C-alpha positions as CSV (number, residue, x, y, z in Angstrom):
1,M,51.3,127.1,-67.1
2,I,49.9,128.4,-64.0
3,D,47.5,126.1,-62.3
4,K,44.7,128.6,-61.3
5,S,43.0,125.6,-59.5
6,H,45.4,125.6,-56.7
7,T,44.7,128.8,-55.0
8,P,45.3,131.3,-53.1
9,L,48.5,131.7,-55.0
10,F,51.2,134.4,-55.4
11,V,52.4,134.8,-59.0
12,M,55.6,136.8,-59.9
13,E,56.3,137.1,-63.8
14,R,60.2,136.9,-64.4
15,D,60.0,139.1,-67.5
16,R,58.4,142.0,-65.5
17,L,60.7,141.5,-62.6
18,E,63.7,141.8,-65.1
19,T,62.2,144.8,-67.0
20,N,62.6,146.6,-63.3
21,L,65.9,145.2,-62.5
22,T,67.3,146.4,-65.9
23,K,66.2,150.0,-65.1
24,L,68.1,149.8,-61.6
25,A,71.2,148.1,-63.2
26,Y,71.2,151.0,-65.7
27,L,71.3,153.8,-62.8
28,Q,74.1,151.6,-61.0
29,E,76.2,151.5,-64.1
30,Q,75.8,155.2,-65.0
31,T,76.6,156.4,-61.3
32,G,78.4,153.7,-59.5
33,V,75.9,153.7,-56.6
34,K,74.9,150.6,-54.9
35,I,71.4,149.3,-55.0
36,L,70.3,147.0,-52.7
37,H,67.0,145.1,-52.3
38,T,65.3,145.5,-49.2
39,L,64.2,142.1,-48.1
40,K,61.0,143.3,-45.8
41,S,59.3,144.1,-49.3
42,F,59.9,140.9,-50.6
43,H,62.0,137.6,-49.5
44,E,60.7,134.5,-51.7
45,R,64.0,132.6,-52.8
46,E,63.4,132.2,-56.4
47,G,62.7,135.9,-56.9
48,L,65.9,137.0,-54.7
49,E,68.3,134.6,-56.8
50,I,67.3,136.8,-59.9
51,I,67.5,140.3,-58.0
52,G,70.9,139.3,-57.1
53,E,72.2,139.0,-60.8
54,Y,71.3,142.5,-61.3
55,L,71.7,144.5,-58.1
56,S,74.4,145.2,-55.8
57,G,73.0,143.2,-52.9
58,F,70.5,143.3,-50.1
59,S,69.4,145.1,-47.2
60,T,68.7,143.3,-44.1
61,G,67.3,143.7,-40.9
62,N,67.9,140.4,-38.7
63,Q,69.6,137.0,-38.8
64,S,66.6,135.4,-40.2
65,E,66.6,137.6,-43.4
66,L,70.4,137.5,-43.4
67,E,69.7,133.6,-43.8
68,R,67.8,133.9,-46.9
69,V,70.4,135.5,-48.6
70,S,73.2,133.7,-47.2
71,Q,73.6,131.1,-50.4
72,I,73.3,134.2,-52.8
73,D,76.4,135.6,-54.4
74,T,76.4,139.2,-53.6
75,Q,78.7,142.2,-53.3
76,H,77.2,144.0,-50.4
77,I,74.9,143.5,-47.8
78,H,73.6,146.1,-45.3
79,S,72.0,145.5,-42.0
80,Y,69.7,147.8,-40.1
81,A,67.1,147.6,-37.5
82,P,65.5,150.1,-34.9
83,A,67.3,148.0,-32.2
84,F,69.1,144.7,-31.8
85,H,69.6,142.1,-29.0
86,S,72.9,142.6,-27.5
87,S,73.8,138.9,-28.3
88,E,72.9,139.3,-32.0
89,I,75.1,142.3,-32.9
90,K,78.2,140.7,-33.5
91,L,76.7,137.8,-35.6
92,I,74.9,140.2,-37.8
93,A,78.0,142.3,-38.0
94,Q,79.9,139.6,-39.2
95,K,77.6,138.7,-42.1
96,S,77.1,142.3,-43.2
97,T,79.3,144.8,-45.4
98,T,77.8,147.8,-43.8
99,M,75.5,148.0,-40.6
100,S,73.8,151.1,-39.3
101,F,72.7,151.8,-35.7
102,N,69.5,153.5,-35.0
103,S,70.4,155.5,-31.7
104,L,73.3,157.0,-29.7
105,Y,72.8,154.4,-27.1
106,L,73.4,151.5,-29.3
107,W,76.1,153.4,-31.0
108,E,77.9,154.3,-27.6
109,H,77.5,150.7,-26.3
110,Y,77.9,148.5,-29.3
111,A,79.7,150.3,-32.2
112,A,83.2,149.5,-31.2
113,T,82.4,145.6,-31.1
114,A,80.5,145.8,-34.5
115,S,83.2,147.8,-36.3
116,A,85.6,144.9,-35.8
117,Y,83.6,142.9,-38.5
118,C,81.9,145.5,-40.7
119,S,81.6,149.2,-41.7
120,M,79.3,150.9,-39.3
121,G,77.0,154.0,-39.5
122,L,74.6,155.8,-37.8
123,R,71.0,156.4,-39.0
124,I,70.0,160.1,-38.9
125,N,66.8,161.7,-39.0
126,P,66.8,164.9,-40.9
127,K,63.3,165.9,-40.1
128,L,62.4,167.0,-43.6
129,T,59.1,168.3,-44.3
130,I,57.9,166.0,-46.9
131,K,54.2,165.0,-47.9
132,Q,53.6,161.5,-47.8
133,P,51.6,159.0,-46.0
134,K,51.8,159.0,-42.2
135,Y,52.2,155.2,-41.9
136,C,55.5,155.5,-43.9
137,N,56.9,158.7,-43.1
138,P,59.8,158.4,-40.7
139,N,60.4,162.5,-40.6
140,Y,58.0,162.9,-37.8
141,T,58.8,160.3,-35.5
142,M,61.3,160.1,-32.7
143,R,61.6,156.1,-32.9
144,L,63.6,156.1,-36.1
145,G,67.0,157.8,-36.5
146,V,68.8,160.1,-34.2
147,P,67.6,163.7,-34.7
148,Y,70.1,165.4,-36.9
149,Q,70.4,168.5,-34.4
150,A,71.3,165.8,-31.4
151,F,73.9,164.0,-33.7
152,L,75.7,167.1,-34.8
153,Q,75.6,168.6,-30.9
154,T,76.9,165.3,-29.8
155,R,79.3,164.8,-32.4
156,E,80.8,168.5,-31.5
157,Q,81.0,167.8,-27.8
158,N,82.5,164.4,-27.8
159,P,84.2,163.6,-31.4
160,A,86.0,160.7,-29.9
161,L,82.6,158.6,-29.6
162,F,82.4,158.8,-33.4
163,K,85.9,157.5,-34.4
164,D,84.4,153.9,-35.9
165,L,81.9,156.1,-37.7
166,K,82.2,155.3,-41.6
167,G,78.9,156.1,-42.9
168,L,75.5,157.9,-42.4
169,H,72.0,156.4,-43.2
170,F,69.2,158.4,-44.0
171,H,65.8,156.6,-44.9
172,V,63.2,159.5,-45.3
173,F,61.1,158.7,-48.4
174,C,58.1,157.0,-49.5
175,G,56.9,156.8,-53.1
176,Q,58.8,160.0,-53.9
177,G,60.2,161.2,-57.1
178,L,63.5,163.0,-58.1
179,S,62.5,166.2,-56.2
180,G,62.6,164.3,-52.8
181,L,66.1,163.0,-53.4
182,K,67.6,166.7,-54.3
183,Y,65.9,167.9,-51.1
184,L,67.9,165.2,-49.2
185,L,71.0,165.6,-50.7
186,N,70.6,169.5,-50.2
187,H,70.1,169.0,-46.4
188,I,73.3,166.8,-46.5
189,S,75.5,169.2,-48.1
190,Q,74.5,172.0,-46.0
191,N,74.6,170.3,-42.6
192,Y,77.7,167.8,-42.7
193,Q,80.2,169.6,-44.6
194,D,83.2,168.7,-42.3
195,I,81.8,165.2,-41.8
196,L,81.6,164.0,-45.4
197,P,85.0,164.0,-46.3
198,N,85.9,161.6,-43.2
199,L,83.2,159.0,-44.5
200,R,83.2,156.2,-46.8
201,W,79.5,155.6,-47.5
202,L,76.1,157.2,-47.3
203,N,72.9,155.0,-47.3
204,L,70.1,157.0,-48.5
205,G,67.3,154.7,-48.1
206,G,64.6,153.6,-50.5
207,G,61.0,155.2,-51.0
208,Q,62.2,156.3,-54.7
209,Q,59.9,155.1,-57.3
210,Y,62.7,154.3,-59.8
211,T,60.8,152.0,-62.0
212,D,57.9,154.2,-62.7
213,E,57.6,155.2,-66.3
214,Q,57.5,159.0,-65.2
215,Y,60.9,158.7,-63.0
216,D,63.3,161.0,-64.2
217,H,66.2,158.6,-64.6
218,E,68.7,161.0,-66.7
219,G,67.9,163.6,-63.8
220,F,68.8,160.8,-61.2
221,I,72.3,160.2,-62.9
222,R,73.0,163.9,-63.3
223,L,72.3,164.9,-59.6
224,I,74.2,161.9,-58.4
225,N,77.2,162.2,-60.6
226,R,77.2,166.1,-59.5
227,F,77.2,165.0,-55.7
228,K,79.7,162.3,-56.2
229,S,82.1,164.9,-58.1
230,D,82.1,166.8,-54.9
231,Y,82.5,164.0,-52.5
232,P,84.5,161.2,-54.5
233,N,85.2,159.4,-51.3
234,L,81.6,158.5,-50.8
235,T,80.1,155.3,-51.9
236,L,76.3,155.9,-52.3
237,I,73.9,153.2,-51.2
238,F,70.2,152.9,-52.2
239,E,67.7,150.2,-50.7
240,P,64.7,150.5,-52.6
241,G,61.7,147.9,-51.6
242,E,58.6,148.5,-53.7
243,S,60.3,149.6,-56.8
244,V,62.2,146.6,-57.3
245,I,59.2,144.3,-57.4
246,K,56.2,146.8,-58.3
247,N,54.1,145.4,-61.3
248,T,56.0,142.2,-61.3
249,G,53.0,140.0,-60.2
250,Y,49.5,139.2,-59.0
251,F,47.4,137.2,-56.4
252,I,44.9,134.6,-57.8
253,T,42.0,133.6,-55.5
254,T,38.9,131.5,-56.1
255,I,34.9,132.4,-55.2
256,L,34.0,129.7,-52.8
257,D,30.4,131.1,-52.4
258,I,28.3,134.3,-53.2
259,I,25.8,135.3,-50.7
260,P,22.5,136.9,-52.2
261,A,22.3,140.6,-51.1
262,E,21.5,144.0,-52.3
263,R,25.3,144.1,-53.1
264,P,26.1,140.3,-53.3
265,I,29.0,139.2,-50.8
266,V,31.8,137.1,-52.4
267,I,33.8,135.2,-50.1
268,L,37.4,134.2,-51.5
269,D,39.5,131.7,-50.5
270,T,41.7,134.2,-48.8
271,S,41.7,136.7,-46.0
272,I,42.9,140.1,-45.3
273,E,43.7,139.0,-41.6
274,A,46.0,136.3,-43.3
275,H,47.2,137.1,-46.7
276,L,46.7,140.8,-47.4
277,L,47.7,142.4,-44.4
278,D,49.5,145.1,-46.2
279,I,46.1,146.5,-47.7
280,A,44.6,146.4,-44.0
281,I,47.5,148.4,-42.8
282,T,48.0,151.0,-45.3
283,G,44.3,151.5,-46.5
284,Q,45.3,150.6,-50.0
285,R,42.7,149.8,-52.7
286,P,44.2,146.7,-54.8
287,R,43.2,146.6,-58.5
288,V,41.2,143.8,-59.6
289,R,41.5,142.2,-63.0
290,G,38.4,142.5,-65.1
291,A,36.7,145.0,-62.4
292,V,35.5,148.4,-64.2
293,D,35.5,152.1,-62.8
294,H,32.1,152.9,-63.7
295,K,28.8,151.7,-62.2
296,T,27.4,148.4,-63.8
297,P,24.3,146.1,-62.6
298,Y,27.3,143.5,-61.4
299,H,28.1,145.2,-58.1
300,Y,30.0,142.8,-55.4
301,Q,31.6,143.2,-52.1
302,L,34.6,140.9,-52.2
303,S,35.5,139.3,-48.9
304,G,37.6,136.7,-47.2
305,V,37.1,133.4,-45.8
306,S,38.0,134.0,-42.0
307,C,35.6,134.3,-39.1
308,I,36.3,138.1,-38.6
309,A,33.1,140.4,-39.5
310,G,35.5,142.8,-40.6
311,D,37.3,140.5,-43.4
312,I,36.1,142.6,-46.1
313,I,38.5,143.4,-49.2
314,G,36.4,145.9,-50.7
315,D,33.6,146.7,-53.4
316,W,34.1,146.6,-57.0
317,Y,31.8,146.6,-60.1
318,F,32.3,144.1,-63.0
319,Q,30.8,143.8,-66.5
320,R,29.2,140.5,-65.8
321,A,27.9,138.3,-63.3
322,L,30.6,136.6,-61.1
323,Q,30.3,132.7,-60.5
324,V,31.2,130.3,-57.8
325,G,34.5,128.6,-58.8
326,E,35.9,131.4,-60.9
327,S,39.0,133.5,-60.2
328,I,39.6,136.8,-58.9
329,I,42.9,138.2,-59.5
330,F,44.4,141.2,-57.5
331,E,47.0,143.0,-59.6
332,D,50.5,144.4,-58.2
333,M,50.6,142.1,-55.3
334,M,54.3,141.2,-54.8
335,G,55.6,144.0,-52.6
336,Y,54.9,143.7,-48.7
337,T,52.2,141.1,-49.1
338,L,53.9,137.7,-49.0
339,V,56.3,138.9,-46.1
340,K,53.2,139.7,-43.9
341,Q,51.3,136.6,-44.2
342,T,49.7,134.7,-41.3
343,E,48.0,131.8,-40.4
344,F,45.1,133.5,-38.7
345,N,42.0,131.5,-37.9
346,G,44.1,128.3,-39.5
347,I,44.2,129.6,-42.8
348,A,47.2,128.2,-44.7
349,K,49.5,130.8,-46.0
350,A,49.4,131.4,-49.8
351,K,51.7,129.6,-52.2
352,F,54.3,131.4,-54.5
353,S,55.1,130.8,-57.9
354,L,57.6,132.2,-60.3
355,T,56.7,132.0,-64.1
356,D,58.5,132.6,-67.2
357,L,55.3,133.4,-68.9
């Protein structure tokens, strides 16, 4: 049983996690793709061990993340970051199966060194026109990936520079369905026809909502198998973050005080500054267990325990009056929350528990 008196507490439910992983494993089995869990979305060891039993491996960005999966039996590790310190490139390459550089500068200076230890690729920004939140849309920034026109032009002018190129890396989606993937594969087929036969892999990134009920799994299988029939030399890699751990757990907090006001202010033993940064950054509104969508007499502002005036999580209606000492539970809180915790204002990081219930 979960002890709700020891809060704040993140709780992951094993059966929900395994439900998601079973869907992803089915896609792997039917297509031969490799699906890697991205550690930037969730990195608790107990959960990673279960994920490693179903998926092909992990996607990491630095030595710290590599260390978290060092003792987990896995087939494939892909490493990528917008930049690396020169001193760490060899160390990361030695622990990786595939690795992507983000710029032509990094490629020119370090690809030969890294390719001695793993299969090297380059992240490309295809500049796709996709409607998705600005904070996670890499198509409109120059920071992530080499603009595809610049890559193609440089390769045409200096093909020897890419003698160690074994893969291309595209990460362009945020919460997309199958139509987005069709768009990307069409771009790849049209623009890299003379390159693809010489490659070994494509990393097609994350941002696909594979575990949503409405996702077209059979359409995905048909699309991927059709593409692979054209390019049987390529291993396709996907690295979802959110869809692996979506709806697999919740966050329990305790009401410490209720300040009387026209809209009573509930102070919880958490803080948006310490435990819920992803909500603050993305502007999301979490679901609260027991809250309702319609107006009631029980309207509260949920806030944190830090000394920041703006430590406000949001307003919710409830069907009854809240009491000091009872729990407030935020739903679907596994993705991008635990990994962003701080100890702002001396607030301890929240605990994590994996439950079989």
